[in-house]
C-alpha positions in Angstrom: -2.6 -76.0 42.0 0.9 -76.0 43.5 2.4 -72.7 44.7 5.9 -71.3 44.4 8.4 -72.0 47.2 7.9 -69.8 50.3 10.5 -71.0 52.7 7.7 -72.2 54.9 7.0 -75.8 56.1 4.9 -76.6 53.1 8.1 -76.4 51.0 9.3 -79.6 52.6 6.1 -81.3 51.5 6.4 -80.0 47.9 9.9 -81.3 47.6 8.7 -84.8 48.2 6.8 -84.8 44.9 10.0 -84.7 42.9 11.2 -87.8 44.8 8.2 -90.1 44.1 9.2 -93.3 42.2 7.4 -94.6 39.1 6.0 -98.0 38.7 8.5 -100.7 37.7 7.7 -101.5 34.1 10.0 -104.6 34.1 8.0 -106.1 37.0 4.7 -105.4 35.1 6.1 -107.0 32.0 7.2 -110.1 34.0 3.6 -110.4 35.4 2.2 -110.3 31.9 4.6 -112.9 30.6 3.6 -115.3 33.4 0.0 -114.5 33.0 0.1 -115.6 29.4 1.2 -119.1 30.5 -1.3 -119.7 33.3 -4.0 -122.3 32.9 -6.8 -120.0 31.7 -7.7 -118.2 28.5 -6.0 -114.8 28.1 -7.9 -112.0 30.0 -10.4 -114.4 31.5 -9.7 -113.2 35.1 -10.5 -109.7 33.9 -9.5 -107.0 36.3 -7.8 -109.4 38.7 -5.1 -109.6 36.1 -4.7 -105.9 36.0 -4.6 -105.8 39.8 -1.8 -108.3 40.0 0.2 -106.3 37.6 -0.5 -103.1 39.5 0.7 -104.6 42.8 3.9 -105.9 41.1 4.6 -102.6 39.4 4.5 -100.7 42.7 6.3 -103.3 44.8 9.0 -103.5 42.0 9.0 -107.2 41.7 7.7 -109.7 39.1 6.1 -111.9 41.7 3.9 -109.6 43.8 3.1 -110.5 47.4 0.5 -109.6 50.0 2.1 -111.1 53.1 1.7 -108.2 55.5 -1.4 -106.2 54.5 -2.2 -103.4 57.0 -5.4 -101.3 57.6 -4.7 -97.9 59.2 -7.6 -95.8 60.5 -6.9 -92.2 61.4 -9.3 -90.5 63.8 -9.8 -86.7 64.3 -12.3 -84.3 65.7 -13.5 -81.1 64.1 -14.6 -77.7 65.4 -17.2 -77.5 62.6 -19.5 -80.0 64.5 -20.7 -77.1 66.6 -23.0 -76.3 63.7 -24.9 -79.6 64.1 -23.6 -81.0 60.8 -23.9 -84.5 62.2 -26.8 -86.2 64.1 -24.1 -87.7 66.4 -22.1 -85.9 69.1 -18.4 -85.5 68.9 -17.9 -87.9 71.8 -18.8 -90.8 69.4 -15.3 -90.5 67.7 -13.6 -91.6 70.9 -16.3 -94.1 71.7 -15.8 -95.7 68.3 -12.0 -95.9 68.9 -12.8 -97.8 72.1 -15.1 -100.1 70.0 -12.3 -100.7 67.6 -10.0 -101.6 70.4 -12.6 -104.0 71.8 -13.0 -105.7 68.4 -16.6 -104.7 68.1 -16.7 -102.7 64.9 -17.4 -103.7 61.3 -13.8 -103.1 60.3 -12.6 -105.6 63.0 -14.7 -108.3 61.5 -13.5 -107.6 57.9 -9.9 -107.5 59.0 -10.4 -110.9 60.8 -12.1 -112.4 57.8 -9.3 -111.4 55.4 -6.4 -111.7 57.8 -5.5 -108.0 57.7 -3.4 -106.2 60.2 -5.1 -103.3 61.9 -3.9 -100.0 63.5 -5.8 -97.0 64.8 -4.3 -93.6 65.3 -5.8 -91.0 67.7 -5.0 -87.6 66.3 -5.5 -85.4 69.4 -9.2 -86.1 69.7 -9.4 -83.8 72.8 -8.2 -80.8 70.7 -10.6 -80.5 67.7 -9.3 -78.5 64.7 -10.6 -75.0 64.1 -14.2 -74.4 62.9 -13.6 -74.1 59.2 -16.7 -72.0 58.8 -15.0 -69.1 60.6 -11.2 -70.0 60.8 -8.6 -72.2 59.4 -8.5 -75.8 60.6 -4.9 -75.4 61.6 -1.7 -73.5 60.8 0.9 -74.5 58.3 3.3 -75.9 60.9 0.6 -78.1 62.5 -0.6 -79.3 59.1 2.9 -80.4 58.1 3.4 -82.0 61.5 0.2 -84.0 61.0 1.3 -85.0 57.4 4.6 -86.2 58.9 2.8 -88.2 61.6 0.8 -89.9 58.9 4.0 -90.8 57.1 5.0 -92.8 60.1 2.0 -95.2 59.8 4.1 -97.6 57.6 7.0 -97.7 60.0 6.3 -101.2 61.1 6.4 -102.5 57.5 3.6 -103.6 55.2 3.3 -104.7 51.5 -0.3 -103.4 51.0 -1.7 -100.3 52.9 -5.4 -99.8 53.3 -6.4 -96.3 54.6 -9.5 -95.4 56.5 -10.8 -92.7 58.9 -13.1 -92.0 61.8 -14.3 -88.5 62.8 -17.7 -87.1 63.5 -18.2 -84.2 61.1 -15.6 -85.2 58.6 -17.9 -85.6 55.6 -18.4 -81.9 56.0 -14.7 -81.4 55.8 -14.4 -83.6 52.7 -17.3 -81.8 51.0 -15.6 -78.5 51.6 -12.3 -79.8 50.2 -14.0 -81.0 47.0 -16.0 -77.8 46.6 -12.7 -75.8 46.9 -10.8 -78.1 44.4 -13.5 -78.6 41.8 -15.9 -75.7 42.2 -19.7 -75.7 41.6 -22.4 -75.3 44.2 -21.7 -76.7 47.7 -24.8 -78.8 47.5 -23.2 -80.8 44.7 -20.6 -82.2 47.1 -22.6 -82.5 50.4 -24.2 -85.8 51.4 -26.1 -87.0 54.4 -23.1 -88.3 56.3 -24.2 -90.4 59.3 -27.9 -89.9 58.5 -28.9 -86.2 58.3 -32.5 -85.3 57.6 -33.4 -82.7 55.0 -33.0 -79.8 57.5 -29.6 -81.1 58.6 -28.5 -81.5 55.0 -29.5 -77.9 54.3 -27.6 -76.8 57.4 -24.5 -78.7 56.4 -24.6 -77.2 52.9 -24.8 -73.7 54.4 -21.8 -74.4 56.6 -19.7 -75.5 53.6 -20.8 -72.4 51.7 -19.8 -70.3 54.7 -16.4 -72.0 54.9 -15.7 -71.3 51.2 -16.6 -67.7 51.7 -14.4 -67.4 54.8 -11.4 -68.7 53.0 -12.1 -67.2 49.5 -8.9 -66.0 47.9 -6.7 -68.5 49.7 -7.8 -71.7 48.0 -5.7 -71.7 44.9 -3.1 -73.9 46.4 -4.0 -77.5 47.4 -2.0 -77.5 50.6 -3.7 -74.3 51.6 -7.0 -76.0 51.0 -5.9 -78.8 53.3 -4.8 -76.6 56.1 -7.8 -74.3 55.9 -10.6 -76.7 55.2 -9.1 -80.1 56.2 -8.8 -82.1 59.4 -6.1 -84.0 61.1 -7.2 -87.4 59.7 -7.2 -86.0 56.1 -3.7 -84.6 56.5 -2.4 -87.8 58.1 -3.9 -89.9 55.3 -2.2 -87.6 52.7 1.1 -88.2 54.5 0.5 -92.0 54.6 -0.2 -92.0 50.9 3.1 -90.1 50.2 5.2 -92.3 52.5 3.8 -95.4 50.8 4.7 -94.1 47.4 8.3 -93.4 48.6 8.5 -96.9 49.9 6.9 -98.6 46.9 3.9 -99.8 48.8 0.6 -100.1 46.9 -2.4 -98.3 48.6 -6.1 -99.0 48.8 -8.2 -96.0 49.5 -11.5 -96.2 51.4 -14.4 -93.9 50.6 -15.5 -90.2 50.6 -13.2 -88.8 53.3 -10.1 -90.8 52.5 -10.4 -89.9 48.8 -10.3 -86.2 49.8 -6.8 -86.7 51.0 -5.9 -88.3 47.6 -7.6 -85.4 45.8 -5.3 -82.9 47.6 -2.3 -84.8 46.4 -3.7 -85.2 42.9 -4.3 -81.5 42.7 -0.6 -80.9 43.4 0.6 -83.6 41.0 -1.8 -86.0 39.2 1.0 -88.7 39.2 1.2 -88.7 42.9 -1.7 -91.2 43.4 -0.9 -93.6 40.6 0.0 -96.2 43.3 -3.6 -95.9 44.8 -6.5 -98.2 44.1 -10.1 -97.1 44.9 -11.5 -99.7 47.2 -15.1 -98.9 46.5 -17.5 -96.3 45.3 -19.2 -94.8 48.4 -22.9 -93.9 48.5 -21.9 -90.6 50.2 -22.0 -87.3 48.4 -20.5 -87.2 44.9 -17.8 -89.8 45.6 -18.4 -91.3 42.2 -17.7 -88.0 40.4 -14.6 -87.5 42.5 -13.2 -90.9 41.5 -13.9 -90.1 37.9 -12.0 -86.9 38.2 -9.1 -88.7 39.8 -9.1 -91.5 37.2 -9.8 -94.2 39.7 -12.1 -97.1 39.0 -13.5 -98.6 42.2 -13.0 -102.3 42.9 -16.4 -102.6 44.6 -19.7 -100.8 44.5 -21.8 -102.1 47.4 -23.8 -98.9 48.4 -21.6 -98.6 51.5 -20.9 -95.3 53.4 -19.6 -96.5 56.8 -16.0 -95.3 56.5 -13.5 -96.8 59.0 -11.7 -98.4 56.0 -14.4 -101.0 55.5 -14.5 -100.6 51.7 -10.7 -100.6 51.5 -10.4 -103.7 53.6 -13.0 -105.6 51.5 -11.1 -104.6 48.4 -7.9 -106.0 50.0 -9.5 -109.4 49.9 -9.9 -109.0 46.1 -6.3 -107.9 45.8 -5.1 -110.8 47.9 -7.0 -113.2 45.6 -5.6 -111.6 42.5 -2.1 -112.0 43.7 -2.7 -115.6 44.8 -4.2 -116.5 41.5 -1.2 -115.0 39.7 1.4 -116.6 41.9 -0.1 -120.0 42.6 -2.0 -121.1 39.5 -0.2 -123.7 37.4 1.1 -122.9 34.0 0.0 -124.9 31.0 3.3 -126.7 31.0 3.1 -127.6 34.7 -0.4 -128.9 34.5 0.1 -130.7 31.3 -2.7 -128.8 29.6 -2.6 -128.3 25.9 -2.5 -124.7 24.8 -4.4 -123.2 21.9 -2.7 -123.2 18.5 -0.6 -120.1 17.8 -2.9 -117.2 16.9 -6.0 -119.2 17.8 -6.0 -119.1 21.6 -9.6 -118.2 22.7 -10.2 -114.9 24.4 -12.5 -116.6 26.9 -14.0 -120.0 27.8 -16.9 -121.0 25.5 
């Protein structure tokens, strides 16, 4: 869904895709060699073994580490909320940021439990993006500036980036993006968000349908989908994903809205999100179908739909455990444990 060069700001974004590094196969091979010597039957830690190799491959080192994990939550407001697509007023976005700052949100507790760093980014909350039902969310220059802002999220340094969002109305934004990228009726992608009743769900679906009609003929390029139907938090998250790839930092995606940013990048180049792990399968909308389309298997499936990076942060605990097991378990030689005879090592404990 990429477009040809236009000389406009989006060209700078498109050029980044040619610069994205691949996973380090030597690092992955080193992890697998060590894994074969650890005090366990081969494959007995299941997906934890795959996760350790994934972290190593993107960090580019045979002994992966999660010493500075960081959760970043991007917050934006949306003009589309004027259509009552959420049962909550737009003021809740800022109020929740204040709750984050006071340590009172679910994400604060999860970060404390798993010793994760936490940052929140206020993306011009007093200036909501345009109402996508009748106009573009923002122009190309502003969209690229927001992508660039998101790229700065990793400036302080991290070795595992967890991405989340906050924004009343942003499940409407995500649904519109999915409908534009994947087609089908709007109702297929629209969920209840923060708790819409049946009438609200119908209203939200109608708004997404109106947005698609308004921008019809301009949705063949994924970056145009982003600027016309997206929001500042979605653009910033897309920027953070790209920056993490350039710096070889593995990424854990949160739920329905964060995945919309990854879907934009995937539509431009499917390889661009290979360094991303789906933290969980959200109960919102058709998130499971989107993950299938992106080739991402969620780490967790807990029927969550809160947002604010809660699913990604919980998955970070699993990733930390996977890396700790790989690095700190004893080998058979170190522990003085007999190994299975050559060709007879069991696949699992009996």
